[in-house]
N, C-alpha and C positions, 0 to 999 in steps of 0.2 A: 668276625675276624679279630675282635678286640681281645680274644684269648691270647694272641701273640704278645700283645702289650703286657698282659699279666705275667706271662712266662719270662719276658725280658726283665721285669721288675724283680721277680723271684731270683733270677740268675744274679742280678746285681747285688741283691741283698743276701745271697748265699743261702737261700731257702731250698733244701733238697726236695726232690720229687721222687717218690718211690713207686708210683703207678699213675697211669692216665686213663680216664674213661671219658669217651666223648660221643656226642650225637650230632649228626649233620655237619655243619662247618666245624664244630668242636671235634668231631671224629677226624676230619682232615688235618686240622692243626695238631691234634694230639698224636695221630698216627705218624706224621712226619717228624714231630719232636721225639717220639719214642724210637724212631729209626736213626736218630743221630743228628738231625738238623738242629743247630742252636737257635735260640730265640732271635738273635741278630740276623742269621741267615733266613729264617722264616719271615722276618720283617722286610728284608730286601726282596724276597720272592713275592710277598704280598703286594708290594708297591710296584714291582716290575712286570708281573704276569698280566696278560691281557684278559682280565676276568670277564669282561663283557663278551669276548669271543669264546672263552672256555665254557661259560654258562649259557651260551647262545642256544636258542631252540632250533637253529638251522642245522640240519644234518647233511646238507648237500656236500658232496666232495668238492674240494677247491678245484676250480676250473683248470689251473695250471698242472694239476696232478692227474688229469684224465688223458686217455688216449685221444687222438685228434677226432676220430669219428664219434667218440662218446661226447666230446665237447659240442659237436654239431647237433646231436640229438637233444641234449639237455638245454642248449641255448634256445631252442624253439619253444620249450614247454613252460607253462606257468603252473601246471598242476600235474601230479603223478599219483595214480591210483594203483594199488597192488591187488592182484587176484590170485586165488588158488582154484584152478579150473575156471568156473564162471562165478565163483563166490567172491564177492568183494571183501577184502581184509581191512578191518577197521583197526588202526594202530592203537596200542595200549596207552600211548602218551604222545605228546607233541614232539619229543626228541628222544633219540637213543643215547644221547650224551656221549658221543664218541670223543669229542674234544676234551671233555672232563676226564673220561676214562684214560685217554692217551696221556694227558698231562700227569695224572696220578701214577700211571705205570712207569713213566720215565723218571719221575721224581723219586719213587721208591727204589727203582733200579740204580739210581745214582746216589742213594743214601749211604752213609757210613756202615750201618748195620742192617743185615738181612735176618729175618726170622729163620732160625734153624729148625728143620723139621716142620716148617709151616706153623710153628708155635709162637704166638705173640709174647709169651713169657720170656722168650730168649732174646728179645730186643733189649737195647740198653736200658729201657724202662718198660716194665710190663704194661701191656696196652689192651683195652677192650673197646670195641665199637658197638654201638647199639643200633639195631634195625628193627623193623616191624614186618612180620610175615603177613602179607595180604590174604593168604589162603586161610590160615587158622586164626588170624586176628590177634596173635600173641607177640610179645616182645622177644627178640632174639639177641643174645649176647654173643658177639663174634670174637672168638679168642684164638682162632687158627685159620689157616688157608692163605689166600692171597691178601696181603696187606692192602694193596691198592683197591682190590675189589671190595674189601670190608669198608673202607672209607667211602667208596663210590656208592655202595648199597645204603649206608647210613645217611647219605645226602641225596638220595633219589626221591625228590619231591613228587608225590603222586600227580598224575596227569601231565606234569611237565617233563619229567625224566622217566625213562622206562625202568621198571624194577629189575633187580638182579635175580636170575633163576639159579637156585642152588639147592640141591638135595630136596627136590619137590617143593621148595618154598619160593615165594615171590617176595624178595626182600626190598623194602622201601624205607623211606625216611623214619628213623627211630623216634623222631619228635612226635609222631602220631600218638605214641603211648608213653614215651619216657624221654622228654627233652633234656632234663637235668638228672641223669641217672646216679644220684649220690649213693643209693643203696647197693649198687654194684661194687662200690669200693669196699664194703664189708666182706664180700666174698673173696676179695683179694687180701684180706687181713689188715686193712688200713685202719689205724686208730684215730688219726686226725684227718678230717675230710674238708676240703675247700671246694666250694661250688662257685662257678662263674656264671652269673645270670646274664647271659648274652642274648636276651630275647628282645627283638624289636617291638615297640608298642604297636597296638592294632591301628589300622587306618581309622581316622576320626570321622571322616565324612564319606558319603556314598560316591561323591565325585572322584575321590582318590582311588576307588576300586573300579578302574576303567579298563583293565586288561585281564585275560584269563589267568595269567600267573599271579597277578595281584589277588584275585579271588581265591586261588589255591593257598596263597600265603596267609590270607586272612582266616580261612577255614582252619588251617593247621594251628594258627595262633590261638584261635578260640578253643580248639580241642585240648591244647596242652596247658591251658591256664591252671586248671584245678590240680592236675598231677604235678605240675612244676612246683606249686606252693607246698604240697606235701613233701616233696623231695628236698626242698630247701630247708625244711625244719630238721632234716637228718644231718645237715652239715654243721661242722664246728665253726665254720666261718663262711660267709657269703660275700662275694665281691660282685657288686652291681654297677658296672659302668653306666654312665648317663647316655642312653641311646635315643633319647627324644629327638625326633627330626631325622633319624636314620632309617633307611629301609633295607630289608634283606635282599631286595631286587635291584638296588642301586649301588654300583661299584665305583662311583666317581669320587667318593670321600673316604677312600681306604686309609690314607694317612691319618685322617682325623679319628677314625675308629681305633686304629692302633694306639694313638695317643690317649684316647679315653680309657682303654684298658690299662695302659701303663700307669696313668695318673691314679686310677681307682685302686690298683694293687699297691702302689707306693704308699698310699695313705694308711694301709693296714699292715704292711710288710713287717715293720718292727714289732708290732703286737703279735703277729703270727710266729715270728721267730722266738719270742719269749715263751709262747704257749707250747711250742713243740720241744722245748728243752727238756731233757730227761734227767731227773735227779738220780745220782748214784746211791745205791743201797748196799748195806753190809760192807762199808768201806772201813779201812784201818786208819786210825788217827796216828800220824807219824810226825807230829809236831816236834817231839823230843827225840826222834830217831837220828842216828848218824846215817847220812845219805851219800851214796856213791853212784857213779854212772859208768857203764861199760858199753863199748862199741862206738864211741864218738871220737872222731879224729880231732886232735888238738887244734888243727888249723881250720876247722869248720867255721864258716861265717856265722852260724847260728849258735856257736858254743856258749857265748855270753848270755844269750837269751835263754838257752836251755838251763844253764847254771842258776839263773834267776828263778826259773820255774821250779826247779828242784829245791832251791833254798827256801822259797816261800811255801812249799807244799805242806799242807796240813793233813791231807788224806791221800792215800796211795792211788786209788782208782781215778780220782780227780786229777792228780798229777800226770798219770799216764794219758788221760784224755786230752789234757792241755798240751802234752808233748806231741801227740798225734795231730792235734790241730795246727801245729806249725807246718805240717804236710811234708816234712823232710824225711820221715821215717816210714818204712814199709811194715815194721813190726815193733811192738813194745810190750814188755812185761816186767814184773818186779818180783824179787825174792826177799821176803821179810823174815827177820829173826826176832821174834817178839821177846825172847828171853834177854838177848844182848842189845835189844833196841837198835838194830841196824837194818838197813834196807838197801838192796842193790837194784838199780834200774838198768835193764838190758834193752838197748835201743839199736835197731838195725836201720841205718840210713839208706837212702836210695843209692844204688851202686854207681860209683864214678867210673868213667871210661876215658881213654886217651886216644882211641882209634875207633873207626866204624867200618864194618864189613857188611855188604848187602848181597844176598844170594837170591837167585830166582828171577832177576830182571835183566834185560839187555844193558850194555854198558852205559848208555845215556840215561836210562832210567835209574840205574844204581847210583850214578853220580848225583842225580837230582835228589834222591832220597838221602844220601850222605849229607848233602848240603843242609838238610833240615836240622841236623844235629850238630853242625859245626860250632855254633855258639855255646854248646853245652860241654864240649870236650874239656876234660880236666876240671870241671866245675861241679859243685854240689847243686842239686836241683830238687824241686818239689815233685810230689806225685802228680799234681795237677799239670805241671810243665811236661812231665814225661808222657802223660796221657794225651796232652795237646799235641805233642810231637808225633805220637803214633797216629792220631786222628788226621794230622797233616799228611801222613803217608797215604791214608785212605783217600783224602781229598785229592792228592796228586794223581793217584791211580784212577779215581772217578773222573777227574778232569780229562784224563787221557782215554776215557771210555771203558776202562776195565771194571765192569760192574760186579764181577764175582771174585775179584782178588781178595786175599785174606793173608793175615800174618800166621805163618805156620809155627814160627817160634821166635821169641825175642829174649836174649839173655846176655849177660856180661861175663866174659871169661878171659883171664889173663889181660885185664885192663882194656879189653876190646868189646865194643857193643856189636853183637851179631844179630842181624835181622834177616830172617828167612821168609821170603814172600812167595806165595803161590798165586800165579796169574789168574787162575780160575778158568778151567776148561769145561766146556759143556759135555756132559756124558750121556744125556738122554733128551728126547724130544717127545712131548705129549700133546697131541692135537685133539681138542675137544670141540666137536661140531654140534650145534643145537639140533639139526635135523638130518645131517649126513648126506646132503644133496651134492655138494661140491666134491669132485674127484680129488684124490690125494695129490696128484701131480700139480693141479691148479694151485693148491696151497703151498706146496713145497717149493715151487719155482719162484714164489715171491719172498721166501725166507732167505735172508742173507746171513744165516748162521750155519755153522758146520760142527758136527760132533767131533770132539777131540781138539777143537780150536778154542782159543780164548774168546769169551763172550764180551762184546763191546756194545755200549749203549747206542752208538750210531748205527750199528747193524740192526739192532732191535727196532730203532726208530724207522729206518728205511723199510724194514719188514712190515711194520704196522701200516705205513703209508701204502706200500704195494698191495697188501691184502685188502685194505679198506677201499682203495681206489679201483679195485676190480669191479666195484658196484654191486657185488652179490652178497655183501655182509652189512648188517645194520651196525654191528659193533665188533671191534677187534680189541682183544686185551691180551697182554703178555706179562708173565711174572716168572720168577725162578723159585724152585724149592730145592733146598739142600738137605741131604740126609747123610749121616755118617755110615759108610759101608765098611764093614770089618775087613773085607778083602781088598777094596780099592781106595780106601780113604774116604774122601767126601764126594758123594755122588750128587751131581747137579742136574736138575731137570728143568728145561724151559717149557712152561705151560703156555699153550696157545689156545685161547678160548674164543670161539667164533659164533656169533649170533647171526644165523643165515637169514637173508632177506627173501621174502616171496618173490620169485623171479619173473612172474607174469605181470607186466606193467602196461597200463594205459596212460599215455601222456597227452595232455591237452594244451593247445596254445591258441592265442587269439592275436589278431593284428588288424589294425585299421590304418589306411594311409590314403593319400590324395590321388594315387594312381590306380590301385586295385580295390579300393573301398574295403569292406569287411572281408576277412579271411579266417578260416578255421583250420586248425592243424590237429590231427589225431594220429597217434603212433601207438600201435599195440605190438609188443614184442616179448619174446622169451629171452631174458638176459643171461640165463645160465643153461643154455641148451645142452641136454644130456650131461649136465654137471661139469661142463668144460669151460665155463665163463665165456662161451661164444654166444652170438646173438642171432636169432631168427625172428623176423618181424615184417610188418607191413605198415606203411604210413601213407596218409593222404593229406593234401592241402587243397582246400577248395575256396574259391572266391568268385566274385561276379565276373571277372575277366581273366581268371587264371585257374588252372587245375593241375595238380601233380600227384601221381601215385607211384609207389615203389615197393616192391617186395625184395628183401635182401637177406643174405646170410653173411655174417662177419665173424672172422676169427682174429681177435686182437693179437694173440700170441699163439703161435703154432708150437705145441708141446713146450719145451723149456727154452725155446729160442725167441727172438724178437721178430721173427718172420710173421707177416700179417697177410691175410687173404680175405677177399670178399667176392661175392657174385650177386648180381641184381638183375631184375627185370623192371623196366621203368616206362612211364608215360608222363610227358610234360607238355602242357599247352598253355599259352598265354597270348593275350591280345595286345597289340602295340598300336600307338598312334603314329601317323606320319605327319611331321611338322614342316611348316614353312616359316622361317625366321628372317626378319628384315631388321638390320641395324640402322640407326639414324644416318641419314644422308642429307644432302642439300635439299631443303624444303620437304623432307620426308620424315614422318615420325616412325619410331620403332614399332614393329608389329610382329606378333607370333600367332599363327593360325594353324588349326588342325585340318589337314587336307582330307583325312579319312582314317580308317582303322583296318588293320589286317591281323591275321592270326599266324601263329608259329607253333608247330607241333613236332615233338621228338618222341620216338618210342623204340624200344629195342632191349637188348640184353648185353651184359658185360661181365667180365671176370678179371680180377686183378690180384697180383702178388707183389709184395714189397717188404720193406724193413721199417719197423718202428724206431724212430730216433728218440729212445726212451719214451717219455710222455709229452715231448715238445712238438712232435710232428712225425712225418714219415716220408719215405721215398717209394713211389709206386710205379709199376708198369701195368697198364690196363689195356685189355683187348675188348673193343666194342663192335657189335654189329647192330646198326640202328638206322631208322628211317627219319629223314629230315623233310619237313613239308612246310610251305607257306600257303596260307589260305586267305583269299580275298574276302573282305567283309563290306567295307564301304569304299575301299580303294584297292587297286590291283598292284601288289608288290611284284618283284621279279618272280615269275612262276617257277617253283622248284619242287620236285618230288623225287628225292634221290635216296637210294640205299648206300650207306657208307660203312666201310670196314676201317676202323680207326685204331691205331696204336697210340696210346697216350703215355708219355713219361711225365710224372709229376713229382715235384719236391715242395713240401709244405712244412713250415714252422709256425707255431702259434703259441706264444707265451703270454698273451694278453690276459688280464684278469676279468675282462668283460668283452663280449663280442662287438658291442657298440658302446662308445663312451668310455673306453678303457682309460685308466689312469696310469697304468704301467704295462710293460711288456711290448712285444713286437709281433708282427705278422708278415710272413713272406710266403708267396705262392708263385711258383714257376711251373709252367707246363708246356709241353711240345706235342702237338697233334700231327700225326702222319697218316694220311688216308690215300694210299696208292691204288691205282686201278688194278694192279696185278693181284691185289687181295680181294677184289670183288667190288670196289667202290665204283658207283656210277660217275662220280666226279673225283678226280685226283687233286689233292691239295695238301698243304702243310701250313702250320702257323705256330708262332711262339708267343707266349704271354708272360709278362713279369709284373708282379704287384708287391709292394712293400709298404708297411705302415709301422711307424715308430712312435711310442708314447713315453713321455718322461714327465716326472713331477718335480716341481720346484717350490721353494718356500714352505717346506714341511708338508707338501702335498696340496697346498692351497691353489696353486696354478699348475695346469697340465698343458704341455705343449705336444703338438702332433705334426708329424711329417708323413706325407703320402707320395708315393711314386707309382705310376702305372705306365707300362709300355707294351705294345703289341705289334707284331709284324707278321703279316700273312702274305702268301704269294698271290699272284693275279688271278688264279683260278679258284680261289676260295669262294664257296657259294654264299649267297646273301644271308642265309640263316646262320652261317658260322662266322659272320663278320662281327667286329667289335662294336660296342655301343658306348656313347658318351652322354653324361648328364645325370642329374639327381644328387641326393645327399647320401647315397650309400646303397649299393645293391651288388649281388653276385653277378648280375647280368650286365650292369651298366657302370662304367668307371665314374667315380665321384667327380662332379664338377658343379660347384655352387654357381648358379646363374643360368643353368640350362635345365630343361625338363628331362625327366627320365626317358632314356632312349631317344633323345632329340636328334642326335647325329649318329650315323653308322658308317663304318669304313673298314679298310683292311690294315691301315697304319695308324697307331695310337701312341701319343706321347702326352702325359699329363703329370704335373707335380702340384702339390698343395701343402699349405701349412695352416695351423690353427692354434688357438690358445683358449683354454677354458678356465673359469674361476667360479666359485660359488657366489650366488647373489647375496648382497648384504642383508636383505630381508628374505628369509626362507619361507616358502609356502608350507602346506601340510606335509609335503614330502621333500626330500633333498632337491634343491633347485639350482641350476647352473646356467651361466651365460657364456657364450663362446663367439669368437670371431674367426673368419676363414678367408683364405685367399688361395686361388689356384690359377694355373696357367697351362695351356696346352691346346691340342686340337686333334682332330681325326681326319684322315684322308683316304681316298680310294686306292691310290697307287703310291709307291715309294718315290717316284719322280715328282709327285705333287708336294712333298713335304718341304715347307719353306718357313723360315723363322718369322717372316712378316705376317704369316697367316695365324700365328698363335693368338688364341683368345685368352682373355683374363676374366676372372670372376671373383666377386667379393660377397660375403654373406655374414649375417648375424643369426644366432640361434639361441633359443631358450629350451632347455631340456629338464625334464622332471623324472626322477626315479620312482616310478609307481610300482605297486605290487604285481602288476601284470606286464611289466616291461617298461622300457624307456619311452616317454612321451617327448616328441620333438616338434617344435614350432620354429620355422626358419623363413627368413626373407633374404633374397639375393638378387644380384644383377650381374650380367656379363657385359663385357665391352671389348673392343679391339682398337688398335692404333691404326687409323686410316691416314691416307695422304691424297690430297687433291691440289693440283697446280702448285706442287712443291710446298704445300702447307700441311703440316702434321696436326691431326686432331683426333679426339676420342669419339668413337662411334659406340653407342650403347644399344643393348637389346631391351625389350620389356622386362620389368622385374618378375621374378618367380617366387612363389610362396609354397612352402612345403609343410606337410603335417604327417606325422606317423605316430602310432601308439603300439608298442609291442615290438619284439625282435623279428627280424626278417626270417621267412621260412625258406 
C-alpha cells in the first residue's frame, strides 16, 4: 500500500504519470488511480477501509442479511460441507473473496472515469493489471474487461482467495510470475520507467510462519525474488520504501506504510523531474527578434508574467512551452518571419464566462453544479482549475449515486458556460452464471435496477447484497460496460457475474452443556431446489437426553414477492428433571433436589404461510396437527397423550449479530397458539407468549448492555406439555433466569425481566474472553389469580464466556433469592447456588 504514498509525492512534485502497470496490491492502487481517484483520496480510503474485514478469509453471509430461518440453520453449524450428488466438493481456496470483490466493484463504479468499450486505455491513465493463469502457467496482461475483476484477479493469492475464471483461464496473483512488471511499460511506449519495490521481506524465523496464509505469503515471496530483481534492472528509477518489520498480512500499520512510500518517493522526486525533462530540438533563436503577442486581454492577471516570458525568450519553442506551463492557455503557436526578424505568438486563453447554464439534471442538482463554478465567474482560470471543477461535477454525481453520469458537452458561448449532463441510463442487462443452475427469476427479483432508468451505486450495492445473501452464490460481481452505439448514442450494459455454489450441503454442529451433555447436529439440505433458491432438507439433533428430527421444505420468497411458505414433519423428544427447591428459612438450609425424570415428546406435521419483513424477521400463520405426550421415567408427570390441531400466529424480528452473546441488535418473538376442540384437538386451549432482547454497546463497543423481557399467559386448560418453563441461562424451551436450573419451574403464567453487562477481560486467553454480570426478577405461576408481586424471585449471576471456533463457551455461577417476611420482619431467603456450563450454540 506504500504505492499510494509514492503517488502522493509525485502529485505534489508535479511529476506526470502516463501509464500504470500493477500486480497484486499494486494493481488495486494503480487501477483506482487510473480511474480517477487522486492520491489524497486513495490515502483516505486506505486509512478508513476495514482491510481486515475486506481481506478476511470468512465467506459467511452476515447474519443480519439472512432470512430468519436461514439464520437459525447457520447458527447451529460449525462446519459446512458441499456435495455434488454424493461427491464431496473440495474448495479451491479458503475464501471466495466476496468482500474484496464487492469493495472493488463499488469503488470502480463510484470512480470519476469508466473504461469505454471495456478498454483500459480509455481511462484517465492507461492501465494494465498482471495476473497468472494457473492452467497454462503463463503471465496474463489484463488490458480490457471489468476493471474491478482485473484488480481482483491480480490480487488473488493462491489457496487463500479463489482464482477468477475468465476465457478458460484461472487467473490468480500476478506476483507468481511477475511481481514488478517493468517490461510491460515498454509495450505501452513508455520511455522512462519507475518501479516501486513494495515487497515485504521474507519471514525470518519458522515461528513466524504459523498460519496457512503466512505460508502462502512466504512461498510467493520466495518465487518472486529472482524475477523481481531482473525486472528492477529494466527500470530507469527504483523506489524502495523501507518495509522491514511490515507484513503483507497485517493491516494495523497502514498509515506507517503510506508514510514510508511518501518519504521514499520525496527523496528522489526532484531527480526524477530533472531526468524526464525533454530538450527542445530544431528551435529558432529569437534573441534579436521583434516579439508580439496576440490573443491576450490587457486586463489578464498573468499579462505581466507573460510579457516577461516573451521578453526573455531566446528560443521560440522554449518560449511556447513556458507559456503553456502557466496553464492559462488552451493553445499556443508562433509565426516567425526570419527575413524581417519578427515573431508573433498566438495564445488562446481559457474562455471566460459570466453565467452558467446546466442541462440534464433536476433543478436542485443543476443549482448544486452551478455553485461549483461561482467563484470562477468573470475570472481567468487555469486548465487545472477547469479540470478540477469538472471532476467536482463527477464527484457530486457519484456522491448522489449516479455511477454512469457523463458530460455530454461543455462549452462557452455568448459569455455563458453551458454544461450538458447525461444522467446515465441503463440500456442492457447481461447475466453470466458459472453453471446455469439458478432460474432467471431468482436472480432478477434481487436486482434493484431497471432498464431505461438512471443507474445508482446504492441500487447496485443492494442488488449485490440480495444476490449474495440468497446463499446460492460463492461470489457476486457487477460492473458496467459502455459502448458507443451509432443509433442510440452510448449503450450501457450492467454485467452481473455469478459464481454459483454447489447447493447440496451437510452442516455439522456440536454442543456440550450441563443439562443434556454432548449433542450432535447434522443438517443435509438442497439450498437451491429446482433452481428456485428454495430449501428441501432434513436435520437431526441427538444427545443423551434429547432427540429432534425434522424434514422440511422452505420457500423464502415466493416468486417476486416476500411471501414465505414452509411445510415440515417433525419429531421432538427430551427428558426433563422434576425439582424440589427449598429457600432458606428459620433453622433450615437451602436445598435443591431432583425428584425424578420424565420425558416429553411431540410429533406431527405443519404448514405455514407468511410475509418476510425484509431480512429482519417475518410474520407467519402456521397450521399444525401434532401429538403431545409426556412419558414417565423415574417420576410420573401429569399423564397426557393428546392430539392437537393448532393455529399459531407468530411475529419475529431478529437483528442480532450473534444468536448468543450479541453485541448489537434486538430480538423479538411473539406468538399466539389457538387449539380449539372444533378443529379436532383433544384438549382445547390458547396461550400467548412475548419475548424481547435488546443489546447495546457503549464506550466504543468495550461494554455491552443487555435487557430481556419474557411474558406468557395461558388459559387454565393448557396441558402440562404446553406450559411455560423458567430457569437456565438461555434456551428456546425455558425462559432465562440466572439462579434456577433449566426447566426448574413450570406454569401457565410467566413474567420475567433481566439485565446484564459484558466487558472483555483485561487479560485475554487464547480466544476472545469476556466477563459479564446479570440480574433478573420474575416468577411463574399456574393460574392468573396466583400472580402476586410478593412472589417475585430475584437472581444474580456472573459469567465467563469465550468465543471458540466451535461456538461460545460459557461458565456461570448464580444464586436466586426472594424477599420473605416472618413476624413482620423482612429478610432475604436464598436458594442453593447454581453453576452452568455450555459449549456451542443451542440447537
